[in-house]
MIDOSE-1310 file (N, C-alpha, C; in nm, 2 decimals, decimal comma, always signed):
residues 250
maqm	+0,76/-2,86/+0,26/+0,88/-2,78/+0,27/+1,00/-2,86/+0,33; +0,96/-2,93/+0,44/+1,06/-3,01/+0,50/+1,11/-3,12/+0,41; +1,02/-3,18/+0,33/+1,05/-3,28/+0,23/+1,15/-3,23/+0,13; +1,12/-3,11/+0,08/+1,21/-3,04/-0,01/+1,35/-3,03/+0,04
gkre	+1,36/-2,98/+0,17/+1,49/-2,97/+0,24/+1,57/-3,10/+0,25; +1,49/-3,20/+0,28/+1,56/-3,34/+0,29/+1,61/-3,38/+0,15; +1,54/-3,36/+0,05/+1,58/-3,39/-0,09/+1,70/-3,32/-0,13; +1,70/-3,19/-0,10/+1,82/-3,10/-0,13/+1,94/-3,15/-0,06
dfll	+1,93/-3,18/+0,07/+2,04/-3,23/+0,15/+2,09/-3,36/+0,10; +2,00/-3,45/+0,05/+2,04/-3,58/+0,00/+2,12/-3,56/-0,13; +2,07/-3,47/-0,22/+2,14/-3,44/-0,35/+2,28/-3,37/-0,32; +2,28/-3,28/-0,22/+2,41/-3,22/-0,19/+2,51/-3,32/-0,14
tqmk	+2,47/-3,42/-0,06/+2,56/-3,52/-0,01/+2,61/-3,60/-0,13; +2,52/-3,64/-0,23/+2,56/-3,71/-0,35/+2,66/-3,63/-0,43; +2,63/-3,50/-0,44/+2,72/-3,41/-0,51/+2,86/-3,41/-0,45; +2,87/-3,40/-0,32/+3,00/-3,39/-0,25/+3,08/-3,52/-0,27
rsme	+3,00/-3,63/-0,27/+3,07/-3,76/-0,29/+3,13/-3,77/-0,43; +3,05/-3,72/-0,53/+3,10/-3,72/-0,67/+3,22/-3,62/-0,68; +3,22/-3,51/-0,60/+3,33/-3,42/-0,61/+3,46/-3,48/-0,55; +3,44/-3,56/-0,45/+3,56/-3,63/-0,39/+3,62/-3,73/-0,49
klgc	+3,53/-3,80/-0,56/+3,59/-3,89/-0,67/+3,66/-3,81/-0,77; +3,62/-3,69/-0,80/+3,69/-3,60/-0,90/+3,82/-3,53/-0,84; +3,84/-3,56/-0,71/+3,96/-3,50/-0,64/+3,95/-3,36/-0,60; +3,82/-3,31/-0,58/+3,81/-3,17/-0,53/+3,72/-3,17/-0,40
saem	+3,74/-3,07/-0,32/+3,67/-3,05/-0,19/+3,58/-2,93/-0,19; +3,46/-2,95/-0,12/+3,37/-2,84/-0,11/+3,37/-2,78/+0,03; +3,48/-2,81/+0,10/+3,49/-2,77/+0,24/+3,47/-2,62/+0,27; +3,53/-2,54/+0,18/+3,52/-2,40/+0,20/+3,39/-2,33/+0,15
ygka	+3,30/-2,41/+0,09/+3,18/-2,36/+0,03/+3,05/-2,41/+0,10; +2,96/-2,32/+0,12/+2,84/-2,35/+0,19/+2,73/-2,40/+0,10; +2,62/-2,44/+0,16/+2,50/-2,50/+0,09/+2,45/-2,41/-0,03; +2,44/-2,28/+0,00/+2,39/-2,19/-0,10/+2,47/-2,19/-0,23
tlmr	+2,61/-2,19/-0,21/+2,70/-2,20/-0,33/+2,68/-2,32/-0,41; +2,68/-2,44/-0,34/+2,67/-2,57/-0,41/+2,53/-2,58/-0,47; +2,43/-2,53/-0,41/+2,29/-2,54/-0,47/+2,29/-2,47/-0,60; +2,36/-2,36/-0,62/+2,36/-2,29/-0,75/+2,41/-2,39/-0,86
flia	+2,51/-2,47/-0,83/+2,56/-2,56/-0,93/+2,46/-2,68/-0,96; +2,39/-2,72/-0,85/+2,29/-2,82/-0,87/+2,17/-2,77/-0,95; +2,13/-2,65/-0,92/+2,01/-2,60/-1,00/+2,05/-2,58/-1,15; +2,18/-2,53/-1,17/+2,22/-2,51/-1,31/+2,23/-2,64/-1,39
rsmd	+2,25/-2,75/-1,32/+2,25/-2,88/-1,38/+2,13/-2,97/-1,35; +2,02/-2,90/-1,34/+1,89/-2,97/-1,33/+1,88/-3,07/-1,21; +1,95/-3,04/-1,10/+1,95/-3,12/-0,98/+2,02/-3,26/-1,00; +2,11/-3,26/-1,10/+2,19/-3,39/-1,12/+2,32/-3,38/-1,04
peka	+2,34/-3,45/-0,94/+2,46/-3,44/-0,85/+2,59/-3,46/-0,93; +2,59/-3,56/-1,01/+2,72/-3,59/-1,09/+2,75/-3,48/-1,18; +2,65/-3,43/-1,26/+2,68/-3,32/-1,35/+2,72/-3,19/-1,27; +2,65/-3,17/-1,16/+2,68/-3,05/-1,08/+2,82/-3,06/-1,02
akmf	+2,86/-3,18/-0,98/+3,00/-3,20/-0,93/+3,11/-3,17/-1,03; +3,08/-3,22/-1,15/+3,17/-3,20/-1,27/+3,18/-3,05/-1,30; +3,06/-2,98/-1,30/+3,06/-2,84/-1,32/+3,14/-2,76/-1,22; +3,12/-2,80/-1,09/+3,20/-2,74/-0,98/+3,35/-2,76/-0,99
aqwl	+3,39/-2,88/-1,03/+3,53/-2,91/-1,04/+3,59/-2,83/-1,16; +3,52/-2,82/-1,27/+3,56/-2,73/-1,38/+3,58/-2,59/-1,34; +3,48/-2,54/-1,26/+3,48/-2,40/-1,21/+3,61/-2,38/-1,12; +3,63/-2,47/-1,03/+3,75/-2,46/-0,94/+3,88/-2,45/-1,02
kwrs	+3,89/-2,54/-1,12/+4,01/-2,54/-1,20/+4,03/-2,41/-1,28; +3,91/-2,36/-1,34/+3,92/-2,24/-1,41/+3,95/-2,12/-1,32; +3,89/-2,12/-1,20/+3,91/-2,01/-1,11/+4,06/-2,00/-1,07; +4,12/-2,12/-1,04/+4,26/-2,11/-0,99/+4,35/-2,07/-1,10
smvp	+4,31/-2,10/-1,23/+4,39/-2,06/-1,34/+4,37/-1,91/-1,38; +4,25/-1,87/-1,39/+4,21/-1,73/-1,43/+4,23/-1,63/-1,32; +4,20/-1,67/-1,20/+4,20/-1,57/-1,09/+4,29/-1,63/-0,98; +4,42/-1,65/-1,00/+4,51/-1,71/-0,90/+4,52/-1,63/-0,77
ngfi	+4,50/-1,50/-0,77/+4,51/-1,42/-0,65/+4,37/-1,40/-0,58; +4,27/-1,46/-0,64/+4,14/-1,45/-0,58/+4,05/-1,34/-0,63; +4,12/-1,24/-0,70/+4,05/-1,13/-0,76/+4,13/-1,08/-0,87; +4,07/-1,00/-0,96/+4,13/-0,93/-1,07/+4,15/-0,79/-1,03
sese	+4,28/-0,74/-1,03/+4,31/-0,60/-0,99/+4,28/-0,51/-1,11; +4,26/-0,38/-1,08/+4,23/-0,29/-1,19/+4,35/-0,27/-1,28; +4,47/-0,29/-1,22/+4,60/-0,28/-1,30/+4,61/-0,39/-1,41; +4,53/-0,49/-1,40/+4,53/-0,60/-1,50/+4,44/-0,57/-1,62
vpde	+4,35/-0,47/-1,60/+4,25/-0,44/-1,71/+4,24/-0,29/-1,74; +4,36/-0,22/-1,76/+4,36/-0,08/-1,77/+4,28/-0,03/-1,90; +4,30/-0,10/-2,01/+4,24/-0,05/-2,14/+4,09/-0,06/-2,13; +4,04/-0,17/-2,07/+3,89/-0,19/-2,06/+3,83/-0,08/-1,97
leaq	+3,90/-0,05/-1,86/+3,84/+0,04/-1,76/+3,85/+0,18/-1,81; +3,95/+0,21/-1,90/+3,96/+0,35/-1,95/+3,84/+0,39/-2,04; +3,77/+0,29/-2,09/+3,66/+0,32/-2,18/+3,54/+0,38/-2,10; +3,54/+0,35/-1,97/+3,42/+0,40/-1,89/+3,29/+0,35/-1,94
kifl	+3,28/+0,22/-1,97/+3,16/+0,17/-2,03/+3,07/+0,09/-1,94; +3,12/+0,06/-1,82/+3,05/-0,03/-1,72/+3,02/+0,05/-1,60; +2,90/+0,04/-1,55/+2,85/+0,11/-1,43/+2,79/+0,02/-1,33; +2,81/+0,04/-1,20/+2,76/-0,04/-1,10/+2,68/+0,05/-1,00
qgls	+2,55/+0,03/-1,00/+2,45/+0,12/-0,94/+2,40/+0,10/-0,80; +2,45/+0,00/-0,73/+2,38/-0,03/-0,60/+2,28/-0,14/-0,62; +2,19/-0,15/-0,52/+2,10/-0,27/-0,52/+1,96/-0,23/-0,57; +1,90/-0,32/-0,65/+1,77/-0,30/-0,70/+1,66/-0,32/-0,59
knky	+1,54/-0,31/-0,63/+1,42/-0,33/-0,54/+1,43/-0,47/-0,47; +1,48/-0,57/-0,55/+1,49/-0,70/-0,49/+1,63/-0,73/-0,43; +1,70/-0,62/-0,41/+1,84/-0,63/-0,35/+1,94/-0,70/-0,43; +1,93/-0,68/-0,57/+2,03/-0,73/-0,66/+2,11/-0,62/-0,71
plli	+2,25/-0,63/-0,72/+2,33/-0,53/-0,78/+2,29/-0,50/-0,92; +2,29/-0,37/-0,96/+2,25/-0,34/-1,10/+2,38/-0,30/-1,18; +2,41/-0,38/-1,28/+2,53/-0,36/-1,37/+2,48/-0,31/-1,50; +2,54/-0,20/-1,55/+2,49/-0,13/-1,67/+2,61/-0,13/-1,77
ikac	+2,59/-0,18/-1,89/+2,69/-0,18/-2,00/+2,64/-0,09/-2,11; +2,72/+0,02/-2,13/+2,69/+0,11/-2,24/+2,77/+0,06/-2,36; +2,70/+0,00/-2,46/+2,77/-0,06/-2,57/+2,83/+0,04/-2,67; +2,78/+0,16/-2,67/+2,84/+0,26/-2,76/+2,98/+0,30/-2,72
khfp	+3,02/+0,27/-2,60/+3,16/+0,30/-2,55/+3,25/+0,18/-2,56; +3,20/+0,07/-2,61/+3,28/-0,05/-2,62/+3,33/-0,07/-2,77; +3,46/-0,12/-2,78/+3,51/-0,16/-2,90/+3,57/-0,30/-2,89; +3,56/-0,39/-2,99/+3,62/-0,52/-2,98/+3,76/-0,51/-2,94
skdq	+3,80/-0,60/-2,84/+3,93/-0,59/-2,78/+4,03/-0,66/-2,87; +4,15/-0,60/-2,87/+4,27/-0,67/-2,94/+4,34/-0,76/-2,85; +4,31/-0,75/-2,72/+4,38/-0,83/-2,62/+4,27/-0,91/-2,55; +4,24/-1,03/-2,60/+4,13/-1,12/-2,55/+4,16/-1,16/-2,41
iqfq	+4,28/-1,18/-2,37/+4,31/-1,22/-2,23/+4,27/-1,11/-2,13; +4,30/-0,99/-2,17/+4,26/-0,87/-2,08/+4,11/-0,86/-2,08; +4,05/-0,88/-2,20/+3,90/-0,87/-2,20/+3,84/-0,98/-2,11; +3,89/-1,10/-2,12/+3,83/-1,21/-2,03/+3,85/-1,18/-1,88
kfvv	+3,97/-1,12/-1,85/+3,99/-1,08/-1,71/+3,89/-0,97/-1,67; +3,86/-0,88/-1,77/+3,77/-0,77/-1,74/+3,63/-0,82/-1,71; +3,59/-0,92/-1,79/+3,46/-0,99/-1,76/+3,45/-1,04/-1,62; +3,56/-1,11/-1,58/+3,57/-1,16/-1,44/+3,57/-1,05/-1,34
ymld	+3,64/-0,94/-1,36/+3,65/-0,83/-1,27/+3,51/-0,77/-1,26; +3,44/-0,75/-1,37/+3,30/-0,69/-1,38/+3,20/-0,78/-1,30; +3,20/-0,91/-1,33/+3,11/-1,00/-1,26/+3,14/-1,02/-1,11; +3,27/-1,03/-1,08/+3,31/-1,05/-0,94/+3,27/-0,93/-0,86
ksvs	+3,30/-0,81/-0,91/+3,27/-0,69/-0,83/+3,12/-0,67/-0,82; +3,04/-0,70/-0,92/+2,90/-0,68/-0,92/+2,84/-0,77/-0,81; +2,88/-0,90/-0,82/+2,82/-1,00/-0,72/+2,87/-0,96/-0,58; +2,99/-0,92/-0,56/+3,05/-0,89/-0,43/+2,98/-0,77/-0,37
safk	+2,93/-0,68/-0,45/+2,86/-0,56/-0,40/+2,73/-0,59/-0,33; +2,68/-0,72/-0,34/+2,56/-0,76/-0,27/+2,59/-0,82/-0,14; +2,72/-0,85/-0,11/+2,75/-0,91/+0,02/+2,73/-0,81/+0,13; +2,67/-0,87/+0,24/+2,65/-0,78/+0,36/+2,74/-0,83/+0,47
grei	+2,87/-0,80/+0,45/+2,97/-0,84/+0,54/+3,03/-0,97/+0,51; +2,95/-1,06/+0,45/+3,01/-1,19/+0,41/+2,92/-1,25/+0,30; +2,99/-1,34/+0,22/+2,92/-1,40/+0,11/+2,83/-1,51/+0,16; +2,70/-1,51/+0,11/+2,61/-1,62/+0,14/+2,63/-1,73/+0,04
gnek	+2,64/-1,69/-0,09/+2,66/-1,79/-0,20/+2,55/-1,79/-0,30; +2,44/-1,73/-0,27/+2,32/-1,73/-0,36/+2,29/-1,59/-0,42; +2,39/-1,49/-0,40/+2,37/-1,36/-0,45/+2,36/-1,36/-0,61; +2,27/-1,27/-0,65/+2,24/-1,26/-0,80/+2,27/-1,11/-0,84
ligi	+2,27/-1,09/-0,97/+2,28/-0,95/-1,02/+2,18/-0,93/-1,14; +2,15/-0,80/-1,16/+2,07/-0,76/-1,28/+2,16/-0,69/-1,37; +2,15/-0,72/-1,50/+2,23/-0,66/-1,60/+2,14/-0,57/-1,69; +2,20/-0,46/-1,74/+2,13/-0,38/-1,84/+2,24/-0,36/-1,96
idlq	+2,20/-0,41/-2,08/+2,29/-0,38/-2,19/+2,22/-0,27/-2,27; +2,28/-0,15/-2,27/+2,22/-0,04/-2,34/+2,28/-0,02/-2,48; +2,20/-0,04/-2,58/+2,25/-0,03/-2,72/+2,23/+0,10/-2,78; +2,19/+0,20/-2,70/+2,16/+0,33/-2,76/+2,29/+0,39/-2,82
qiay	+2,28/+0,45/-2,94/+2,39/+0,51/-3,02/+2,50/+0,42/-3,06; +2,47/+0,29/-3,06/+2,57/+0,19/-3,10/+2,59/+0,20/-3,25; +2,71/+0,19/-3,29/+2,75/+0,19/-3,44/+2,81/+0,06/-3,47; +2,83/+0,03/-3,60/+2,89/-0,09/-3,65/+3,03/-0,12/-3,58
knid	+3,10/-0,01/-3,55/+3,24/-0,03/-3,49/+3,23/-0,08/-3,35; +3,11/-0,07/-3,29/+3,10/-0,11/-3,15/+3,05/-0,26/-3,14; +3,01/-0,31/-3,25/+2,95/-0,45/-3,25/+3,06/-0,55/-3,22; +3,03/-0,64/-3,12/+3,13/-0,74/-3,07/+3,06/-0,86/-3,03
argl	+3,02/-0,94/-3,13/+2,94/-1,07/-3,10/+3,03/-1,16/-3,01; +3,16/-1,17/-3,05/+3,25/-1,25/-2,97/+3,25/-1,21/-2,82; +3,26/-1,08/-2,80/+3,26/-1,03/-2,66/+3,14/-1,06/-2,58; +3,02/-1,05/-2,65/+2,89/-1,08/-2,59/+2,88/-1,23/-2,56
itgf	+2,93/-1,31/-2,65/+2,92/-1,46/-2,63/+3,01/-1,49/-2,51; +3,13/-1,44/-2,51/+3,22/-1,46/-2,40/+3,16/-1,43/-2,26; +3,10/-1,31/-2,25/+3,04/-1,27/-2,13/+2,93/-1,36/-2,08; +2,84/-1,40/-2,18/+2,73/-1,49/-2,14/+2,78/-1,63/-2,11
qflq	+2,88/-1,68/-2,18/+2,94/-1,81/-2,16/+3,01/-1,82/-2,02; +3,07/-1,71/-1,98/+3,13/-1,71/-1,85/+3,02/-1,71/-1,74; +2,92/-1,64/-1,76/+2,80/-1,64/-1,67/+2,75/-1,78/-1,66; +2,73/-1,85/-1,77/+2,67/-1,98/-1,77/+2,76/-2,09/-1,71
ayyp	+2,89/-2,08/-1,74/+2,98/-2,19/-1,70/+3,04/-2,16/-1,56; +3,07/-2,04/-1,53/+3,14/-2,01/-1,40/+3,07/-1,92/-1,30; +2,95/-1,87/-1,34/+2,87/-1,80/-1,24/+2,73/-1,85/-1,25; +2,71/-1,98/-1,23/+2,57/-2,04/-1,24/+2,47/-1,98/-1,14
erla	+2,36/-1,95/-1,19/+2,25/-1,89/-1,11/+2,28/-1,76/-1,05; +2,38/-1,68/-1,11/+2,41/-1,55/-1,06/+2,33/-1,44/-1,13; +2,28/-1,47/-1,25/+2,20/-1,37/-1,33/+2,05/-1,38/-1,29; +2,00/-1,27/-1,23/+1,86/-1,27/-1,20/+1,78/-1,23/-1,33
kcyi	+1,83/-1,12/-1,39/+1,76/-1,08/-1,52/+1,86/-0,99/-1,60; +1,84/-0,99/-1,73/+1,92/-0,90/-1,81/+1,83/-0,83/-1,91; +1,83/-0,70/-1,90/+1,75/-0,61/-1,99/+1,83/-0,56/-2,10; +1,78/-0,57/-2,22/+1,84/-0,51/-2,34/+1,76/-0,39/-2,39
lhmp	+1,82/-0,27/-2,39/+1,75/-0,15/-2,42/+1,80/-0,10/-2,56; +1,71/-0,03/-2,63/+1,74/+0,05/-2,75/+1,81/-0,04/-2,86; +1,76/-0,16/-2,88/+1,82/-0,24/-2,99/+1,79/-0,19/-3,13; +1,89/-0,15/-3,20/+1,87/-0,10/-3,34/+1,84/-0,22/-3,44
wffv	+1,78/-0,19/-3,55/+1,74/-0,30/-3,64/+1,87/-0,38/-3,69; +1,98/-0,31/-3,71/+2,10/-0,38/-3,76/+2,16/-0,48/-3,66; +2,12/-0,47/-3,53/+2,17/-0,55/-3,43/+2,10/-0,69/-3,41; +1,98/-0,69/-3,47/+1,89/-0,81/-3,46/+1,96/-0,94/-3,51
svwr	+2,03/-0,93/-3,62/+2,10/-1,05/-3,67/+2,22/-1,09/-3,58; +2,28/-0,99/-3,52/+2,39/-1,02/-3,43/+2,34/-1,09/-3,31; +2,22/-1,04/-3,26/+2,16/-1,10/-3,14/+2,12/-1,25/-3,17; +2,07/-1,27/-3,29/+2,03/-1,41/-3,33/+2,15/-1,50/-3,32
lvsr	+2,27/-1,45/-3,37/+2,39/-1,53/-3,36/+2,43/-1,56/-3,22; +2,43/-1,45/-3,13/+2,47/-1,47/-2,99/+2,38/-1,57/-2,92; +2,25/-1,56/-2,95/+2,14/-1,64/-2,89/+2,17/-1,79/-2,90; +2,23/-1,83/-3,01/+2,26/-1,97/-3,04/+2,36/-2,03/-2,93
flek	+2,43/-1,94/-2,87/+2,53/-1,99/-2,77/+2,47/-1,99/-2,62; +2,35/-1,94/-2,61/+2,29/-1,93/-2,48/+2,20/-2,05/-2,44; +2,21/-2,09/-2,32/+2,12/-2,19/-2,27/+1,98/-2,14/-2,25; +1,88/-2,23/-2,25/+1,74/-2,19/-2,24/+1,72/-2,11/-2,11
atle	+1,78/-2,16/-2,00/+1,76/-2,09/-1,87/+1,81/-1,95/-1,88; +1,92/-1,92/-1,96/+1,97/-1,79/-1,97/+1,88/-1,70/-2,06; +1,84/-1,76/-2,17/+1,75/-1,68/-2,26/+1,62/-1,64/-2,19; +1,57/-1,72/-2,10/+1,45/-1,69/-2,03/+1,46/-1,57/-1,93
kivm	+1,59/-1,54/-1,90/+1,61/-1,43/-1,81/+1,64/-1,30/-1,88; +1,64/-1,30/-2,01/+1,67/-1,18/-2,10/+1,54/-1,12/-2,14; +1,53/-0,99/-2,12/+1,41/-0,91/-2,15/+1,44/-0,80/-2,25; +1,38/-0,80/-2,36/+1,40/-0,69/-2,46/+1,30/-0,58/-2,42
vsnd	+1,34/-0,46/-2,39/+1,25/-0,34/-2,36/+1,24/-0,26/-2,48; +1,12/-0,26/-2,55/+1,11/-0,20/-2,68/+0,99/-0,11/-2,69; +0,90/-0,10/-2,58/+0,79/-0,01/-2,59/+0,76/+0,05/-2,46; +0,66/+0,14/-2,45/+0,64/+0,22/-2,32/+0,59/+0,12/-2,21
derr	+0,51/+0,03/-2,24/+0,46/-0,07/-2,14/+0,58/-0,15/-2,08; +0,66/-0,20/-2,17/+0,78/-0,27/-2,12/+0,88/-0,19/-2,04; +0,89/-0,06/-2,08/+0,97/+0,03/-2,01/+0,92/+0,06/-1,87; +0,79/+0,08/-1,86/+0,73/+0,10/-1,73/+0,75/-0,02/-1,63
efik	+0,73/-0,14/-1,69/+0,75/-0,26/-1,61/+0,90/-0,28/-1,57; +0,99/-0,24/-1,66/+1,13/-0,25/-1,63/+1,17/-0,15/-1,52; +1,12/-0,03/-1,52/+1,14/+0,07/-1,41/+1,09/+0,02/-1,28; +0,97/-0,04/-1,29/+0,90/-0,09/-1,17/+0,98/-0,20/-1,11
evge	+1,02/-0,30/-1,19/+1,09/-0,42/-1,14/+1,23/-0,38/-1,08; +1,30/-0,29/-1,15/+1,44/-0,26/-1,10/+1,43/-0,16/-0,98; +1,35/-0,06/-0,99/+1,33/+0,04/-0,89/+1,39/+0,17/-0,93; +1,31/+0,28/-0,91/+1,36/+0,42/-0,95/+1,48/+0,46/-0,87
dvlp	+1,49/+0,42/-0,74/+1,60/+0,46/-0,66/+1,74/+0,43/-0,71; +1,75/+0,31/-0,78/+1,88/+0,26/-0,82/+1,90/+0,29/-0,97; +1,80/+0,31/-1,05/+1,81/+0,34/-1,19/+1,86/+0,48/-1,22; +1,95/+0,50/-1,31/+2,00/+0,63/-1,34/+1,88/+0,71/-1,41
eeyg	+1,89/+0,84/-1,41/+1,79/+0,93/-1,46/+1,76/+0,90/-1,61; +1,86/+0,87/-1,68/+1,83/+0,85/-1,83/+1,75/+0,73/-1,86; +1,73/+0,64/-1,76/+1,65/+0,52/-1,77/+1,52/+0,53/-1,70; +1,49/+0,65/-1,65/+1,36/+0,68/-1,58/+1,37/+0,67/-1,43
gqsk	+1,49/+0,66/-1,38/+1,52/+0,66/-1,24/+1,56/+0,79/-1,18; +1,62/+0,78/-1,06/+1,66/+0,90/-0,98/+1,81/+0,91/-0,95; +1,89/+0,81/-0,99/+2,03/+0,82/-0,95/+2,12/+0,86/-1,07; +2,25/+0,88/-1,04/+2,35/+0,91/-1,13/+2,43/+0,79/-1,17
lvpi	+2,48/+0,78/-1,29/+2,57/+0,67/-1,33/+2,69/+0,67/-1,25; +2,73/+0,55/-1,20/+2,85/+0,53/-1,12/+2,95/+0,43/-1,19; +3,06/+0,48/-1,25/+3,16/+0,39/-1,31/+3,20/+0,28/-1,21; +3,21/+0,16/-1,26/+3,24/+0,04/-1,17/+3,37/+0,06/-1,09
qdvv	+3,47/+0,13/-1,15/+3,60/+0,14/-1,08/+3,59/+0,24/-0,96; +3,48/+0,32/-0,96/+3,46/+0,42/-0,85/+3,38/+0,36/-0,73; +3,33/+0,24/-0,75/+3,26/+0,17/-0,64/+3,36/+0,11/-0,55; +3,35/+0,15/-0,42/+3,43/+0,09/-0,32/+3,35/-0,01/-0,24
ltpc	+3,40/-0,14/-0,23/+3,34/-0,24/-0,16/+3,38/-0,25/-0,02; +3,29/-0,29/+0,07/+3,33/-0,31/+0,21/+3,40/-0,45/+0,22; +3,51/-0,46/+0,30/+3,58/-0,59/+0,31/+3,49/-0,70/+0,35; +3,51/-0,82/+0,30/+3,43/-0,94/+0,32/+3,49/-1,02/+0,43
esgt	+3,41/-1,07/+0,52/+3,46/-1,16/+0,63/+3,51/-1,29/+0,58; +3,43/-1,35/+0,48/+3,47/-1,48/+0,43/+3,58/-1,46/+0,32; +3,66/-1,56/+0,31/+3,77/-1,56/+0,21/+3,73/-1,62/+0,08; +3,61/-1,68/+0,07/+3,57/-1,75/-0,05/+3,54/-1,65/-0,16
tn	+3,54/-1,69/-0,28/+3,52/-1,61/-0,40/+3,40/-1,65/-0,47; +3,37/-1,59/-0,59/+3,25/-1,61/-0,66/+3,25/-1,74/-0,73
């Protein structure tokens, strides 16, 4: 264990040196945050530093104020398609997407900002007074009652690509429920854009055994009644977060 800690510290030092060469500083960010980038790049300090630098550049451009306000994403929020349910059995925030309420966006900039709002708020709901840096989330994509007009391969790809590039190691697991036959080809297309590590975290729930395992893993307390749990659906905009001590972002 001590040997593992020494190796991690050595790789983190190498990563910070590489970041300095790229002209960026990790001064505001703790070990847990930097480790996510290292893990996402197979413990390669140079690749992790490059990923971190790209994240910093993207973050300052996409989220200049440090957060996306609800006034920036009114059309997406109006659909009431995203729900944030509190913490799972393993203390991960539970994010639920009801695909039947989603329609492909005509305003891609607003949609991208909405993805950031959704992921930021979900991750932030795991903070206990301050950000540690290794918080993860569980996602549920519910395809029940989805119609052709709701299909948005581009939107799904954008969401997963943001997770992969800008929220490394934030996804604990993603469950896909009620997949209809006509969505299989869409999912095959989307899957081509996903990294192996992401695909390994995606679980299709398609029979009673898988459903029981899904309920057991997530926890009945946090799951809404319609998924076999005991809670009510909570629209993401209705969730009030406690102020965070740390000024760092996701």
